[in-house]
C-alpha positions as CSV (number, residue, x, y, z in Angstrom):
1,M,63.6,118.2,126.9
2,F,61.4,118.6,123.8
3,N,61.7,121.4,121.1
4,T,59.6,119.5,118.8
5,I,56.0,117.7,119.5
6,I,53.9,115.7,117.1
7,L,50.1,115.7,117.9
8,G,48.2,113.4,116.0
9,L,44.6,114.5,115.4
10,D,41.9,112.7,113.6
11,G,38.9,114.8,114.9
12,S,38.1,112.0,117.4
13,T,37.2,112.8,121.3
14,E,40.2,110.5,121.8
15,S,42.5,112.1,119.7
16,K,41.3,115.6,121.5
17,R,42.5,114.1,124.8
18,A,45.8,114.3,123.6
19,I,46.0,118.1,123.2
20,P,46.2,119.4,126.9
21,V,49.2,116.6,127.4
22,A,50.9,118.2,124.3
23,L,50.3,121.8,125.4
24,E,51.7,121.1,128.9
25,L,54.7,119.3,127.4
26,A,55.3,122.4,124.9
27,S,54.8,124.9,127.5
28,S,57.4,123.4,130.0
29,D,60.0,123.5,127.6
30,D,58.7,126.3,125.1
31,A,58.5,123.8,122.3
32,K,56.6,123.9,119.3
33,I,53.5,121.6,118.4
34,I,53.3,120.1,114.9
35,A,49.8,118.8,114.6
36,V,49.4,116.3,112.0
37,H,45.9,114.9,110.6
38,V,46.3,112.0,108.1
39,R,43.6,112.3,105.0
40,E,43.2,108.6,104.5
41,L,42.5,107.4,100.8
42,L,41.3,104.4,99.2
43,V,43.1,102.4,96.9
44,G,41.8,100.4,93.8
45,R,38.8,101.5,91.6
46,A,38.0,104.1,94.3
47,G,41.6,105.3,94.3
48,G,41.7,108.9,95.3
49,Q,38.5,109.1,97.3
50,T,38.8,109.5,100.9
51,L,37.9,106.6,103.4
52,Y,35.7,108.6,105.4
53,A,32.5,110.3,103.7
54,N,32.6,113.4,106.1
55,E,36.3,113.7,105.7
56,Q,36.0,117.4,104.7
57,E,34.0,117.9,108.1
58,I,36.6,116.0,110.0
59,E,39.4,118.0,108.4
60,T,37.5,121.3,109.1
61,G,37.0,120.4,112.7
62,V,40.6,119.7,112.9
63,R,41.6,122.8,111.6
64,E,39.5,124.8,113.8
65,T,40.9,123.0,116.6
66,V,44.4,124.0,115.8
67,D,43.3,127.4,114.9
68,E,41.9,128.2,118.4
69,L,45.4,126.7,120.1
70,A,47.3,129.3,117.9
71,K,45.1,132.1,118.8
72,A,45.5,131.0,122.5
73,G,49.3,131.7,121.9
74,N,50.5,128.3,121.4
75,D,53.2,127.5,118.9
76,V,51.2,125.2,117.0
77,K,50.8,124.6,112.8
78,L,49.0,121.8,110.9
79,V,50.1,119.7,108.5
80,V,47.6,117.6,106.6
81,V,49.0,114.6,104.6
82,P,47.2,112.2,102.2
83,A,47.8,108.5,102.6
84,I,46.7,105.2,101.4
85,A,44.1,103.7,103.9
86,G,45.8,101.8,106.8
87,G,49.0,104.3,106.7
88,P,48.3,106.7,109.4
89,A,51.0,105.5,111.9
90,H,53.6,105.4,109.0
91,V,52.8,109.2,108.1
92,L,53.0,110.3,111.9
93,A,56.5,108.3,112.0
94,D,57.5,110.3,108.7
95,V,56.5,113.6,110.0
96,A,58.2,113.0,113.1
97,R,61.6,111.9,111.3
98,D,61.4,114.9,108.8
99,E,60.7,117.2,111.7
100,R,63.3,115.8,114.0
101,A,60.2,115.4,116.6
102,D,61.2,114.5,120.4
103,V,58.1,112.8,120.9
104,I,54.7,111.9,119.4
105,V,51.6,112.3,121.2
106,V,48.5,110.6,120.3
107,G,45.1,109.6,121.8
108,T,44.1,105.9,121.9
109,R,40.5,104.4,121.3
110,G,40.9,101.8,124.0
111,H,39.7,99.2,122.0
112,G,40.2,95.4,123.7
113,Q,43.0,93.2,122.5
114,V,40.4,91.4,120.2
115,M,38.8,94.8,118.8
116,G,42.4,96.0,118.4
117,L,43.6,92.9,116.5
118,L,40.6,92.9,114.3
119,L,40.7,96.8,113.6
120,G,44.4,97.2,113.8
121,S,45.6,100.3,115.8
122,V,47.6,103.2,114.7
123,T,49.3,103.5,118.0
124,H,50.1,100.0,118.2
125,R,52.1,100.2,115.0
126,L,53.2,103.5,115.8
127,L,55.1,102.1,118.8
128,H,56.7,100.0,116.5
129,I,58.0,102.2,113.7
130,A,58.4,105.8,115.4
131,P,61.8,107.5,115.6
132,C,61.0,108.7,118.9
133,P,59.4,108.3,121.8
134,V,55.5,107.9,121.5
135,L,53.1,109.2,124.5
136,A,49.9,107.5,123.9
137,I,47.0,109.1,125.9
138,P,44.3,106.5,126.9
139,G,40.6,106.6,125.9
140,T,39.5,106.4,129.5
141,P,40.0,109.7,131.5
142,V,43.4,109.7,133.5
143,E,41.4,110.3,136.6
144,A,39.7,107.2,136.7
145,T,43.0,105.2,136.0
146,R,44.4,106.9,139.1
147,T,41.4,105.9,141.3
148,L,41.4,102.3,140.1
149,V,45.4,102.2,140.8
150,P,46.3,104.4,143.4
151,E,50.0,103.8,143.4
152,M,50.0,105.0,139.8
153,A,48.9,108.4,140.8
154,V,51.8,108.4,143.6
155,A,54.5,107.3,140.9
156,S,53.4,109.9,138.4
157,S,53.3,112.7,140.9
């Protein structure tokens, strides 16, 4: 069912929650994983500067994570793409389109509706522009969700 899986990684704990899901999808179909990290850049007078002061540390952490996955025998490669701040969703969608991906797997931060509205949401935007299905892994552990809504556990089993 899946030949190519895009895995969005931004170095956060929430994005790392998507890794086991992407690995499981890949292993069931012998698919390749393309991990995508977006290096967000500022515009205007600060043009060319990274949005996050610790971007180098974040990117190093993402590279180490992907290297560990590859050393464990997974078919995974990392693509780092620079983009203007606010553009990660478009970058993920573009890479998915270019690679003819079957699914995009991303973690969510779990902001409430108001915070999501104020801060914006990469996942929300991605759902509207992606060329393939998007699998969004919630910021709360799935086990907690299954406990709160038992019928979901039955339906997903």
